[in-house]
C-alpha positions in Angstrom: 15.6 -1.9 -28.1 16.6 -1.9 -24.5 14.2 1.0 -23.7 11.3 -1.0 -25.2 12.2 -4.1 -23.1 12.1 -2.2 -19.9 9.0 -0.2 -20.8 7.1 -3.3 -21.9 8.3 -5.2 -18.8 7.1 -2.3 -16.6 3.7 -2.2 -18.4 3.2 -6.0 -18.5 4.0 -6.4 -14.8 1.6 -3.6 -14.0 -1.2 -5.0 -16.2 -0.9 -8.5 -14.9 -1.0 -7.6 -11.3 -2.8 -4.3 -11.0 -6.0 -5.7 -9.4 -4.1 -7.3 -6.5 -1.8 -4.3 -6.3 -4.8 -2.0 -5.9 -6.4 -4.2 -3.3 -3.2 -4.6 -1.3 -2.5 -0.8 -1.5 -6.0 0.2 -0.4 -5.9 -2.2 2.6 -2.3 -1.1 3.2 -3.4 2.5 3.6 -6.0 1.5 6.2 -3.6 -0.8 8.1 -0.9 2.0 8.2 -3.2 3.8 10.7 -3.4 0.9 13.1 0.1 1.4 14.5 -0.5 5.2 14.6 -3.7 4.7 16.6 -1.8 2.4 19.0 1.1 4.8 19.4 -1.1 7.7 20.5 -2.4 5.6 23.4 -1.0 6.9 26.8 0.7 3.7 27.8 4.3 4.5 27.1 5.9 6.2 30.2 8.3 9.0 30.4 12.0 8.0 30.5 11.1 4.5 29.5 14.7 3.9 28.2 16.1 4.6 31.7 14.0 2.1 33.7 15.8 -1.1 34.6 14.3 -4.5 34.5 15.1 -5.1 38.2 13.1 -1.9 39.2 10.0 -3.0 37.3 10.0 -6.6 38.6 10.5 -5.4 42.2 7.4 -3.1 41.9 5.4 -5.9 40.4 6.3 -8.4 43.2 5.3 -5.8 45.8 1.9 -5.3 44.2 0.8 -8.8 43.1 0.8 -12.3 44.5 2.5 -13.8 41.5 3.9 -12.6 38.1 3.8 -15.0 35.2 5.1 -12.8 32.4 6.3 -9.3 31.4 6.2 -8.2 27.8 7.5 -5.0 26.0 5.9 -4.4 22.6 7.1 -2.4 19.6 5.3 0.7 21.0 7.3 0.6 24.2 4.2 -0.4 26.2 4.9 -2.7 29.1 2.3 -5.4 29.9 2.2 -8.0 32.6 0.4 -11.3 33.3 -0.2 -11.5 37.0 -2.2 -13.3 39.7 -4.2 -10.9 41.7 -5.2 -11.2 45.4 -8.5 -12.7 44.3 -6.6 -15.4 42.6 -7.5 -14.3 39.1 -5.0 -14.1 36.2 -5.1 -10.7 34.5 -3.2 -9.1 31.7 -2.9 -5.3 31.4 -0.5 -2.5 30.8 1.6 -1.3 33.7 3.6 1.7 34.7 7.1 0.1 34.8 8.2 2.6 37.5 5.5 1.6 39.9 4.1 -1.7 38.7 0.5 -0.3 38.8 -2.0 -1.0 36.2 -2.5 1.9 33.7 -4.8 0.4 31.1 -6.3 -2.7 29.5 -4.6 -4.4 26.6 -5.5 -2.8 23.3 -7.9 -4.9 21.4 -7.6 -5.0 17.6 -10.4 -3.0 16.1 -12.9 -4.9 13.9 -12.0 -2.7 11.0 -8.3 -3.5 11.3 -8.9 -7.2 12.0 -11.1 -7.5 8.9 -8.6 -5.5 6.8 -5.6 -7.5 8.1 -7.2 -10.8 7.1 -8.1 -9.4 3.7 -4.6 -7.9 3.2 -2.9 -11.1 4.0 -4.9 -13.6 2.1 -7.9 -12.0 0.4 -10.0 -14.4 2.5 -8.7 -17.2 0.3 -6.5 -18.7 3.0 -3.2 -20.2 1.7 -4.1 -19.6 -1.9 -4.7 -15.9 -1.2 -1.4 -15.7 0.7 0.3 -17.0 -2.4 -1.4 -14.4 -4.6 -0.3 -11.6 -2.2 3.3 -12.9 -2.0 3.6 -13.1 -5.8 2.0 -9.6 -6.0 4.6 -8.2 -3.7 7.4 -9.7 -5.8 5.8 -8.3 -9.0 5.5 -4.9 -7.4 9.2 -5.1 -6.5 10.0 -5.9 -10.2 7.8 -3.0 -11.3 9.8 -0.7 -8.9 13.0 -2.0 -10.4 11.9 -1.6 -14.0 10.6 1.9 -13.2 13.9 2.8 -11.6 15.7 1.7 -14.8 13.3 3.8 -16.9 14.0 6.9 -14.8 17.7 6.4 -15.0 17.4 6.1 -18.8 15.3 9.2 -18.9 17.7 11.2 -16.7 20.7 9.8 -18.6 22.6 8.6 -15.6 22.1 7.3 -12.1 23.9 10.4 -10.7 21.1 12.5 -12.2 18.4 10.3 -10.7 17.0 13.1 -8.6 17.7 15.9 -11.0 14.9 18.2 -12.3 12.2 16.6 -14.3 10.5 18.6 -17.1 6.8 18.9 -16.4 5.4 17.8 -19.7 2.0 16.7 -18.3 0.5 16.0 -14.9 0.4 12.2 -15.0 3.9 11.7 -16.4 5.5 14.3 -14.2 4.2 13.1 -10.9 4.5 9.5 -11.9 8.3 10.1 -12.1 8.6 12.6 -9.2 6.5 10.5 -6.7 8.1 7.4 -8.0 11.6 8.6 -7.0 10.4 9.8 -3.6 8.5 6.6 -2.9 11.1 4.2 -4.3 12.7 3.2 -1.0 9.4 2.7 1.0 8.0 0.7 -1.9 11.1 -1.5 -2.1 10.9 -2.1 1.7 7.2 -2.9 1.5 7.6 -5.4 -1.4 10.7 -7.1 -0.1 9.3 -7.5 3.4 6.0 -8.7 2.0 7.9 -11.4 -0.1 10.0 -12.3 2.9 7.0 -12.7 5.2 5.2 -14.9 2.6 8.2 -17.1 2.3 8.4 -17.3 6.1 4.7 -18.2 6.4 5.1 -21.1 4.0 8.2 -22.5 5.7 10.4 -21.7 2.7 13.0 -20.1 4.9 15.3 -21.8 7.5 13.6 -22.3 10.9 14.4 -20.3 14.0 16.4 -22.6 16.3 17.6 -21.7 19.8 19.4 -24.2 21.9 20.4 -24.0 25.6 22.8 -26.4 27.2 22.2 -26.2 31.0 23.6 -28.7 33.6 20.6 -28.6 35.9 22.5 -30.8 38.5 25.1 -28.1 38.9 22.7 -25.3 39.6 23.1 -23.8 43.0 20.9 -21.7 45.2 23.9 -19.9 46.7 25.2 -17.3 47.0 21.6 -16.0 47.1 21.2 -12.4 45.9 18.3 -10.0 45.9 17.0 -9.2 42.5 18.2 -5.6 42.5 21.7 -6.9 43.1 21.7 -9.4 40.2 23.7 -7.8 37.3 21.6 -9.1 34.5 18.4 -7.5 35.9 20.1 -4.4 37.3 21.9 -3.5 34.2 19.3 -4.4 31.6 17.0 -1.6 30.5 13.4 -2.2 29.5 14.1 -0.9 26.0 16.4 -4.0 25.5 13.7 -6.4 26.7 11.1 -8.2 24.6 9.7 -10.6 27.2 10.5 -12.0 30.7 9.1 -15.4 31.6 9.1 -16.0 35.4 10.0 -19.3 37.1 7.0 -21.7 37.6 8.1 -22.7 41.0 10.7 -22.1 43.7 12.7 -25.1 42.6 16.2 -24.1 41.6 15.8 -25.8 38.2 13.1 -23.3 37.3 14.7 -20.1 36.0 13.9 -16.8 34.4 13.8 -16.7 30.6 14.7 -13.3 29.3 14.0 -12.6 25.6 16.2 -9.6 24.8 16.5 -7.8 21.5 19.3 -9.9 20.2 19.5 -13.0 22.4 17.7 -15.2 24.9 19.1 -15.7 28.4 18.3 -18.2 31.1 18.9 -16.8 34.6 19.2 -18.6 38.0 16.3 -17.2 40.1 18.3 -17.2 43.3 21.8 -16.1 42.3 21.3 -14.2 39.1 23.8 -16.4 37.4 23.5 -16.6 33.6 22.9 -20.3 33.0 22.8 -20.1 29.2 22.8 -17.5 26.6 21.8 -18.0 23.0 21.8 -15.4 20.3 18.9 -15.3 17.9 19.8 -16.5 14.4 19.7 -14.0 11.6 16.4 -15.4 10.3 14.7 -14.5 13.6 16.1 -10.9 13.6 15.2 -10.5 9.9 11.6 -11.8 10.5 11.1 -9.3 13.4 12.5 -6.4 11.4 10.4 -7.4 8.4 7.2 -7.3 10.4 8.0 -3.9 11.9 9.0 -2.4 8.5 6.0 -3.9 6.7 3.5 -2.8 9.3 5.0 0.4 10.8 4.7 -1.0 14.3 6.4 1.3 16.9 6.9 4.4 14.7 4.3 6.9 13.7 6.6 8.5 11.2 7.3 5.2 9.4 3.6 4.3 9.5 2.8 7.6 7.8 5.5 7.0 5.2 3.9 3.6 4.5 0.5 5.1 4.2 1.8 7.7 1.7 3.7 5.1 -0.2 0.5 3.0 -0.6 -1.4 6.0 -1.8 1.4 6.7 -4.3 1.1 3.2 -5.6 -2.6 3.8 -6.3 -1.6 7.0 -8.1 1.0 5.1 -10.1 -1.6 2.6 -11.2 -3.9 5.5 -12.3 -1.2 7.6 -14.0 0.5 4.7 -15.6 -2.7 3.6 -17.3 -3.5 7.2 -18.2 -0.1 7.5 -20.0 -0.6 4.1 -21.7 -4.0 5.0 -23.0 -2.7 8.4 -24.1 0.1 6.7 -26.1 -2.5 4.4 -27.7 -5.5 6.7 -28.2 -4.0 8.7 -31.0 -4.9 6.2 -33.7 -3.4 6.7 -37.1 -6.3 6.9 -39.6 -5.5 6.9 -43.3 -7.8 7.7 -46.1 -5.2 7.0 -48.7 -2.8 4.1 -49.0 0.9 4.6 -48.6 1.7 4.3 -52.3 -1.1 6.7 -53.3 -0.2 9.7 -51.0 1.5 12.9 -52.1 2.4 13.8 -48.5 3.8 11.3 -46.0 4.1 12.1 -42.3 6.2 9.9 -40.1 6.1 10.1 -36.3 8.5 9.3 -33.5 6.7 9.6 -30.2 7.4 8.4 -26.6 4.3 9.4 -24.8 1.8 10.4 -27.5 2.2 14.1 -27.5 4.1 14.3 -30.8 1.4 12.2 -32.4 -1.2 14.9 -31.6 0.7 17.5 -33.5 1.3 15.2 -36.5 -2.4 14.4 -36.7 -3.2 18.1 -36.8 -1.1 18.5 -39.9 -2.5 15.3 -41.4 -6.1 16.4 -40.9 -5.4 19.8 -42.4 -3.9 18.3 -45.5 -6.9 16.0 -46.0 -9.2 19.0 -45.4 -7.4 20.8 -48.3 -8.1 17.8 -50.6 -4.5 16.6 -50.5 -3.6 12.9 -50.3 -1.8 12.4 -47.0 -0.5 9.2 -45.3 0.6 9.1 -41.6 2.6 6.3 -39.9 5.1 5.6 -37.2 8.8 5.8 -38.1 9.2 2.1 -37.4 6.7 1.4 -40.2 8.9 3.2 -42.8 8.5 1.7 -46.3 8.5 2.7 -49.9 6.1 5.5 -51.0 5.6 5.4 -54.7 3.9 8.8 -55.1 5.4 10.7 -52.2 6.5 14.2 -53.1 6.9 15.6 -49.5 8.1 13.6 -46.5 7.6 15.1 -43.0 9.2 13.6 -39.9 7.9 14.8 -36.6 9.8 13.2 -33.7 10.7 13.5 -30.1 14.0 12.4 -28.5 14.3 10.0 -25.6 17.1 9.5 -23.1 20.6 10.2 -24.3 19.6 11.4 -27.7 18.0 8.1 -28.5 15.0 7.3 -30.7 11.6 7.1 -29.0 9.8 3.8 -28.6 8.1 3.7 -32.0 11.1 4.9 -34.0 13.9 2.6 -32.6 14.0 0.5 -35.8 13.8 3.4 -38.3 17.6 3.7 -38.9 18.1 0.0 -39.8 14.9 -0.1 -41.9 15.8 3.1 -43.8 19.2 1.6 -44.8 17.5 -1.4 -46.4 15.1 0.6 -48.6 16.1 2.6 -51.7 13.8 5.3 -53.1 13.2 5.4 -56.8 12.2 9.0 -57.3 12.9 12.5 -56.0 11.1 13.9 -52.9 11.5 16.7 -50.4 11.8 16.1 -46.6 11.5 18.2 -43.5 12.2 17.2 -39.9 10.6 18.7 -36.8 12.0 17.9 -33.4 10.1 18.1 -30.1 11.9 18.3 -26.8 13.0 20.4 -23.9 16.0 22.6 -23.6 16.3 21.5 -20.0 18.0 18.4 -21.5 21.5 18.4 -22.9 20.5 16.4 -26.0 17.8 18.7 -27.0 16.1 17.2 -30.2 19.2 15.2 -31.0 17.3 12.4 -32.6 15.6 14.8 -35.0 19.0 15.9 -36.2 20.1 12.3 -36.5 17.1 11.6 -38.7 17.8 14.7 -40.8 21.4 13.5 -41.4 20.1 10.0 -42.3 17.6 11.4 -44.8 20.3 13.5 -46.4 22.2 10.3 -47.3 19.4 9.4 -49.8 20.5 10.9 -53.2 16.8 11.3 -54.1 16.0 13.3 -51.0 16.0 17.1 -51.0 16.0 19.0 -47.7 13.1 21.4 -47.9 13.8 23.1 -44.6 16.5 22.8 -42.0 15.6 20.8 -38.9 13.1 22.8 -36.8 13.1 22.3 -33.0 10.2 23.0 -30.7 10.7 23.6 -27.0 8.1 22.3 -24.5 5.5 21.5 -27.2 5.0 25.1 -28.0 2.0 25.4 -30.3 3.2 28.9 -31.4 6.5 27.4 -32.5 4.8 24.6 -34.3 2.5 27.1 -36.1 5.6 29.0 -37.1 7.1 25.9 -38.7 3.7 25.1 -40.4 3.7 28.6 -42.0 7.2 28.1 -43.3 6.6 24.6 -44.6 3.2 25.4 -46.2 4.7 28.3 -48.1 7.4 25.9 -49.5 4.8 23.4 -50.7 2.3 26.0 -51.9 -0.5 25.5 -49.4 -2.3 27.7 -46.9 -2.6 25.7 -43.7 -4.3 27.0 -40.6 -4.2 24.9 -37.5 -7.0 24.8 -35.0 -5.0 23.5 -32.1 -7.9 22.4 -29.9 -6.4 19.0 -29.4 -3.2 20.4 -27.7 -4.8 23.0 -25.5 -4.6 22.6 -21.8 -7.8 21.9 -19.9 -9.9 25.0 -19.8 -10.0 26.6 -16.4 -12.1 29.5 -15.2 -11.4 32.6 -17.2 -11.0 36.0 -15.6 -12.4 39.3 -16.9 -9.8 41.9 -17.6 -10.2 45.6 -18.4 -7.9 47.3 -20.8 -6.2 50.2 -18.9 -3.6 51.3 -21.4 -2.7 50.4 -24.9 -0.5 51.5 -27.7 -1.4 51.0 -31.4 0.5 48.7 -33.7 0.4 51.2 -36.6 2.4 53.7 -34.5 5.3 51.3 -34.3 7.5 50.4 -37.3 7.6 46.8 -36.2 3.8 46.6 -36.0 4.1 46.0 -32.3 2.0 47.3 -29.4 1.8 47.0 -25.6 -1.2 46.5 -23.3 -1.8 46.9 -19.6 -4.7 44.8 -18.2 -6.3 44.8 -14.8 -8.5 42.1 -13.4 -12.1 43.3 -12.9 -12.8 41.2 -9.9 -10.0 41.0 -7.4 -6.2 40.8 -7.8 -5.1 37.5 -9.5 -2.2 35.6 -8.1 0.5 35.5 -10.8 4.2 36.4 -11.3 6.2 37.9 -14.1 7.0 35.2 -16.6 3.6 33.5 -16.3 1.4 33.1 -19.4 -1.8 34.8 -20.4 -4.1 32.6 -22.5 -6.4 34.4 -24.8 -9.1 32.9 -27.1 -10.3 35.5 -29.6 -13.1 33.4 -30.9 -15.2 30.6 -29.4 -13.8 27.8 -31.7 -10.3 29.3 -32.1 -7.2 28.1 -30.4 -5.8 29.9 -27.4 -2.7 32.0 -27.8 -0.3 32.3 -25.0 1.6 35.5 -24.2 4.4 35.8 -21.6 3.5 38.7 -19.3 5.0 41.0 -16.7 3.4 42.0 -13.4 3.4 45.7 -12.8 1.5 47.1 -9.8 -1.0 44.2 -9.8 -1.6 44.7 -13.6 -0.8 42.5 -16.5 1.7 43.9 -19.0 2.1 42.3 -22.4 3.6 43.1 -25.7 2.2 41.8 -29.0 3.4 41.8 -32.6 0.5 42.1 -35.0 0.5 39.5 -37.7 -1.2 40.3 -41.0 -3.4 37.2 -40.8 -3.1 36.7 -37.0 -6.5 36.2 -35.5 -5.5 36.9 -31.9 -3.0 39.7 -32.5 -5.5 41.6 -34.6 -8.2 41.0 -32.0 -6.0 42.5 -29.3 -4.9 45.4 -31.5 -8.5 46.4 -32.1 -9.2 46.8 -28.4 -9.4 50.2 -26.8 -9.0 51.4 -23.2 -11.9 50.3 -21.0 -12.7 47.4 -23.3 -13.2 44.1 -21.5 -11.8 40.7 -22.5 -11.8 37.2 -21.0 -8.5 35.4 -20.5 -6.8 33.0 -18.0 -3.5 33.1 -16.3 -1.2 30.0 -16.5 1.6 29.5 -14.1 5.0 29.2 -15.7 7.2 28.1 -12.8 10.1 27.3 -15.1 10.4 31.0 -16.0 10.6 32.7 -12.7 13.3 34.1 -10.5 13.7 34.2 -6.8 14.2 37.4 -4.9 17.2 35.7 -3.3 18.9 35.6 -6.8 21.4 38.4 -6.7 22.6 38.4 -10.3 20.0 38.3 -13.1 20.8 38.7 -16.8 17.8 39.0 -19.1 18.1 38.5 -22.8 15.2 39.3 -25.2 14.3 40.5 -28.6 11.1 42.1 -29.8 8.0 41.4 -27.7 10.0 39.0 -25.4 10.8 42.0 -23.2 7.3 41.9 -21.6 8.0 39.6 -18.7 11.3 41.3 -18.0 9.5 44.7 -17.6 7.6 43.1 -14.7 10.6 41.3 -13.3 12.5 44.5 -13.1 9.6 46.3 -11.5 9.3 43.6 -8.9 13.0 43.2 -8.3 14.6 43.5 -4.8 17.0 46.3 -4.0 19.9 43.9 -3.7 19.4 42.3 -7.1 21.8 43.2 -10.0 19.4 43.2 -12.9 20.8 43.5 -16.4 18.9 43.6 -19.7 20.1 42.9 -23.2 17.4 43.6 -25.9 17.4 43.3 -29.6 15.2 45.4 -31.9 15.2 46.7 -35.5 15.8 50.4 -34.9 15.8 52.9 -32.1 12.1 53.9 -32.6 11.3 50.2 -32.0 12.2 50.7 -28.4 9.9 53.7 -27.8 6.9 51.7 -26.5 9.1 50.2 -23.8 11.2 53.3 -23.0 9.0 54.8 -20.2 9.1 51.5 -18.2 12.8 50.9 -18.7 14.0 54.5 -18.2 12.1 54.7 -14.9 13.8 51.4 -13.8 17.2 52.8 -14.7 16.5 56.0 -12.7 15.3 54.2 -9.6 18.3 51.8 -9.8 16.2 48.6 -10.2 17.8 48.1 -13.6 21.6 48.3 -13.3 22.5 47.8 -17.0 20.8 48.1 -20.4 22.3 47.0 -23.7 20.4 47.3 -26.9 21.3 45.8 -30.3 19.6 47.3 -33.5 19.6 45.1 -36.6 18.6 47.8 -39.1 20.1 51.0 -37.6 23.5 50.9 -39.3 25.1 49.3 -42.3 26.4 46.5 -40.1 23.6 44.5 -38.5 24.0 44.1 -34.8 22.0 41.4 -33.0 21.7 40.7 -29.3 24.1 37.8 -29.5 26.8 40.1 -30.8 26.6 42.3 -27.8 26.8 39.2 -25.6 29.9 38.2 -27.3 31.4 41.6 -26.7 30.6 41.3 -23.0 31.5 37.7 -22.7 33.5 38.0 -19.5 30.7 39.8 -17.7 28.2 37.2 -18.9 30.4 34.4 -17.6 30.7 36.2 -14.2 26.9 36.0 -13.8 26.9 32.2 -14.1 30.0 32.0 -11.9 28.4 34.0 -9.2 25.4 31.6 -9.2 23.2 34.1 -11.1 20.4 33.4 -13.5 20.2 34.0 -17.3 16.7 34.3 -18.8 16.0 34.3 -22.5 12.6 35.3 -24.0 11.8 36.0 -27.6 12.0 34.2 -30.9 13.3 30.6 -31.3 15.9 31.9 -33.9 17.3 34.4 -31.4 17.4 31.7 -28.7 19.4 29.3 -30.9 22.0 32.0 -31.7 22.2 33.2 -28.1 22.7 29.6 -26.8 25.6 29.1 -29.2 27.3 32.2 -27.8 26.6 31.1 -24.2 28.1 27.7 -24.9 31.2 29.4 -26.3 31.5 31.7 -23.3 31.2 28.7 -21.0 33.9 26.8 -22.8 36.2 29.8 -22.8 35.7 31.3 -19.3 34.0 28.8 -17.1 34.8 25.4 -15.6 31.6 23.7 -16.7 29.7 23.5 -20.0 26.4 25.3 -20.4 24.4 22.1 -19.8 25.6 22.0 -16.2 24.2 25.5 -15.6 20.9 24.5 -17.3 20.7 21.6 -14.8 21.3 23.9 -11.9 18.4 26.1 -13.0 20.7 29.0 -13.9 19.4 29.1 -17.5 15.6 29.7 -18.1 14.0 29.8 -21.5 10.6 31.0 -22.8 10.8 31.3 -26.6 8.3 30.9 -29.3 
């Protein structure tokens, strides 16, 4: 329930204040450029920090009849109020080394003046200032609640800046930019609240007191200004303002406002008559103004501008995620007690709901009675024969938002008839607790004596449509249906497709595994992609795209495909011939790439999963130790890859090749068995900061991960999860 409280708080705060946040952020972006425009003015002199106060005052006295005031602003610009020879009082910037005028005082531009007034009060005077102050506080609370949600997501504060899985644009950058902008936003909000409190006199007043015995002030011994220690030893960088004596009477003195104190100085002797340190409230107020406005620092002003832009993005992306969670409405044609199939969903951001709705729609299309609901709405289902749970996992293996009450509800309800159940878990292998909640639900359902497990828990990495299709095929056979998913709802936004020419191609019928390879070349220009990226192919206008992990070989696209008997895309590709033309698009898959700086690379694949590795080996650097473990059915299965691999072995780009054949001998050998045999060498790859890549079937991936976990426990200091977090384990399975 804790997760919901923080999430609802985060959302409620954002909804209640987003108008004011947007207005404050927009004006904040504009105002951030005011200190930048001021800083670029040529009024700060070289070696400003080395100029003494005595030197500047001497030059001023030599140039002007009378000096009334000298000020040093946050930009390091020195200005003076003087009486000229014509008797006029003028204020301008001076060169502190000569006392000469170098420019007029910067006037606040109308745009900045208007924006400042709007930013402070929305033109509503005191009422507007209250709104802005409250908005600053609410934004601070939003930042705090957002921080808690990130910590929950990352499972500990230590992992606050650890890698985030890129599930979708809005969610990914909402978290990433939120972490990067956290400190500037906290500074903006707290200083905004402070300045509002200060404006309404809700903070202690600044009080400076000087106790001077004016009767005891003496004109002797008289010293020249440059010999008076306070002026001689004080640098301009330590000065805020100097107020000159009004007359030559000894009672009139210099008033020096320094960075941390105010000093009264005898104009004749240079004696310090009184010294009073500024109270904390005064220093805090000055610091708050500088931090809130960016005065005096171009870098900080730019950071503030970026932070305000990020706040605007957070408003946008936050509402996008909220609408996405709520747009997938659950529409039911049948009531819960009249449905043969019941689908229950556990979803944190709405993605799982899309997949569940696809199954629900297909069941209705086949004339079956189907009911869909959230796990928190679990109830009795009088005619249910098949229960399907499709759920994500949140945080440390916890239930997602709409499933956090399921466990307690389930224990209070007793079923009165037999039914089958299947659990599908969605998640990312980048997290240690991959699909943990799905396994918890499966265990809970097994406690019902009337429930029969139809299929073991099925896990899906990174919302793989191919993996989901695989589960659908298994489940539909068990329940005696033929379900074909369209998949349009889960496809990425269509981007411009490229035209590819088929250069080379083998034929599936020539391979005992019904597998073939293709080499494609872009018809117009060389596309930018890397081995491990994905090729999206849509065989028919209304069909779903199919994604294939590809290798890059001499600017061509290499892919390997297993022909499925009823596979629309695999049969479409198998029927192509050299010189045929197809449309497809390349998708970056940054999570499945290796750097040329990585010296040790261990690649594990079975079947067609070898395709990206063919390209990685071809592109490898001379200093890389590339090793390949591949699993197939029999030696002839490897023939279609042999020309590429043997050439790499001969040129030294591939250092080691290990093959496991599952149907070559009486004893079946799988790739995980070979890894167990070479356990110490596998451990050495991770120990030497190398990378292990796995590509192929989900079933193979699960078996290999179990072996790797055992190897880590036996030979290494850390568990496999640590190496996952370090980016030393990369997965692309289907």
